C-alpha positions, 0 to 999 in steps of 0.5 A: 295661796298654798302650794300643793306639797308635791309642787313645793318639794319640786321647787325646794329640790330645784333650788338646792340643785342650782348651786351645783348646776351653776358650778358645773356650768362654770367648769364646763365653760372655764376658762372664758377669759385669760388666767393669771399665774402669779410667780413669786420669783424673778423672770428667768428663775427656775420656778419662773421658767417651769411655770411659763412652760406649763402656762404655754401648754395650758394656753394651747390646750384650753384656748385662753392665755395663761399669763405669768405675773411675777410678784417678787419679794419676801421669799415668795410670800408677797405672791402667796398673799396676792393669791390668797386675797384673789377671787376663788374663781380659777382666774388667779393661780399660784405657782408654788415651790418648796419655799412655801413649806419652809416659809410656814415656820421660818416666818413667825407672822404671816397674814395667811396660813398656806395649808388652810388658805390655798387649794392644791391643784397639781405638782409638775416637777421634782428637781434634784439639787446637786452637792457641788464642791470646789476642787481645792478641797480633797473630797470626791465623794460624800463619805470623803466630804464628811470625813474632811468636815469632821477633821476640820470642824467649823473650817468648811463653808457652804454657800446658799442663795439666802437664809431660808432658801431651799439650798440653805435647808438642804445644807442644814439637813445635811449637817444634822444627819451627817453630824458635821460642823459646816458654816453657812454663808448666805448670799443674795441669790444663787448667782453671787453664791456660785461666783464665790464658789468658783473662786474658792471663797466658799467650798461647797454648795447645794444647788440647782443643776441649772446654776452649775452644770456648765462649770461641772462639765468644764471641771471648774467644780466637782459634782459629789452627789444628788440630793434626791432619796434615790438617784435622779432619772436625769443623772443616773450615774451620780450617787444620791446623798442618801446612799451614805446618809440614811434618811437624807432627801432635799428635793425642789418641787414645783406646782400650781395652787389656787385660792381656797374655795375655788370650785372643785370642778375647776380644780379637777379640770386644771389638774386633768389638763396639767397632768395631760401636759406632763404626759405629752412627750414634747412637754415632758422632754422640755421639763427633762431638759431643765433638769426636772423629773416629771411628777403628776399628782392629784390635788389630794396627793399634792396637798399631802406633799405640801403638808409633809414638807412643811412638817419636815422643814419646820423641824429643821428650822427649829432645830437649827434655830434659823431666823428669817432675815 
């Protein structure tokens, strides 16, 4: 039986519209069940705490649990791989931080390409690190720290929470741009590094405010500067390293991503809901209490940040010849 041409064209048009209609319908009903946010750091870490805060907002707004799943190991690569292999349906999301931009160059053999295999959804916080010194060294400002380091090449140490971590990269970038010879001392975590800094075993650390703010307030450590390009909105009286070292910036950032090929309608919905949380005064204040500056973005803007940070830290890693542990 032959179909009339007009009837045939209607059927073809209807069939072509079905995938788009089904995607729109899926986005309208999303989420219909609990959503898993995979976090590559341990419970209680800054990334974990920030992710739980955003997950709580999304749970209340969307009426389904957003459950945190900590997959710790390999500098967050285990968590990333788990999400890369997950169904691209919006029910498995990835909490990301600056480590993903560092890992792309630090690890020579990864089973994934982050920029290719992961879809950016939204950023939510940019967090300044602090340049903190033990009071035993005669430096109260960044110029004084640089002068002391140049007068004592190879004698000043800076601690980090491990090779390839954000605070390690912050220190290496400082060495490159300030032209100083400071020795890196890696630890297994920010806690042990901060303990030795307090004891004077190491002299300097580039570190999250959460780790050292109490010791700064009691005078046990000295705050020299913040690592953002300009002064932090949460610490407006503290000068930025870039005021003395042009071009310096090392900011910890956090956000949410999804597997590649997650429907654009779902990505856009999540982006809209996350940005609504960042605009909510109560949620915004809680992020600020954790030392984070709220930064809303579109998926494209977040993807651009990830690409730029990957390129930036790749150059630092290659120049300093840093190898993964």
